[in-house]
N, C-alpha and C positions, 0 to 999 in steps of 0.2 A: 424497472427493477431498482430497488433502493441500494445505497452504498453498503448498508449493513448486510443485506442479503447477498450482495456480491462478495463481501469479505467472508461470510459464512461458507459460501460455495468454495472459495479458494482455500480456506482453512480446513474444510472437510477433505478436499483433494490432497492437500499437503499432509494432513494427518494420516490418511490412507497410504500415501506414497512413502512416507517415512516410518510408518508403523508406530506413531505416537498417539497418545490420548489427546482429546480436545483440551483437557486441563493442562497438559504439558505444553501444547501449542499456545494456549492462552498465557501461560507463564512466560514463555519465550517472547511473545509479542508485547504483552502489557505488564509483565511482572505481577500478574493477578490470575491465578488459576481458575477463577470463577467468571472471568469477563466474557468469554464466548457463551457460556450458559446464560448469563444475564442478557446478552444481546439476543439470543434465541427466544428469551422470554419477553422480548419487547423493549429491552434497554437500548441505550443510544451511546454514542461516543462523539468526540469532537473531530472535525475534519483532519486536523494534524495527526491525531492518533491513527485514523484510518489510513492516511497516506503513508505514515511511517511503517505501519503494519504491512501494507501491501508491498512497499519497497523491500522490506526485510524478507518477506515471503518470496518475492521475485529473485532477490540476490541469493537466497538459500534454497531455491527450488531444485529438486533432484533432476539431473540431466535426463534420466530415463523415464520421466513422467511427463505427460502432456499438461500444459497449463490449461485450465478450464476455458473453453472457447467462448463462453458467454460473458467473460470478464476481460476487459482490456488489461494487458500486462504493462506495468510501468517499466521504464528503462532506468538503468542504474544512475544515470546522470540527472534524473528528475527527482532525486531525493529531496524531500522537503526540509526546510531549515530546522535545526535543533531548537529546543525551547530557549527563548531569549534572543534568537536571531530573527531576522526579518523585520516586518513592520511592528511598531510598538516598542517602547522602552529603548529608543536609540538604535533601532535596527537599521538594516540597509534598504528597506523599502519592499515593495511587493514583488520585485524580481529576485529577492534573496533566495538562494538555494536552487535556482533554476539556471543552469548553464548548458551550453551545447545546442546543437541544431539537429532536428530530425529531417531527413530528406526522403522523398519518394519520387516516383516518375513525374509527378505533376506540380509539386510545390515544396518550398522550404518552410518549415513551421518551427518556431522556437518551442522549447519545452513548456514555457509559460503559456503560450497560445494554445497548446494541446492539452492544457490542464495537467501536464506532467506525465501524460500517457500517450502512447502512439500505437 
């Protein structure tokens, strides 16, 4: 499953749970009411936009609605760096924006090792 299809699954569920149009959700996520329609039509987006959108959705997810089981939910601490942070143009390197540790019964994994998702 592509990242775009995962994002569309989550935005569809969010839209239904909040009673919002896809255009409104696209505006909240990308400041572009047409972005989700463009993605459905085969458009693409950069990884940082995907990560920021999924983190925003996770942080604003309705407590009474289940997160789609086929898409891994990001944790709040795995928020990607803002534009201008991280590697490139004097940033802090590839670990920028990834802090904290995820633990389970078998191993400790840093957010960066888990790709920001657990």
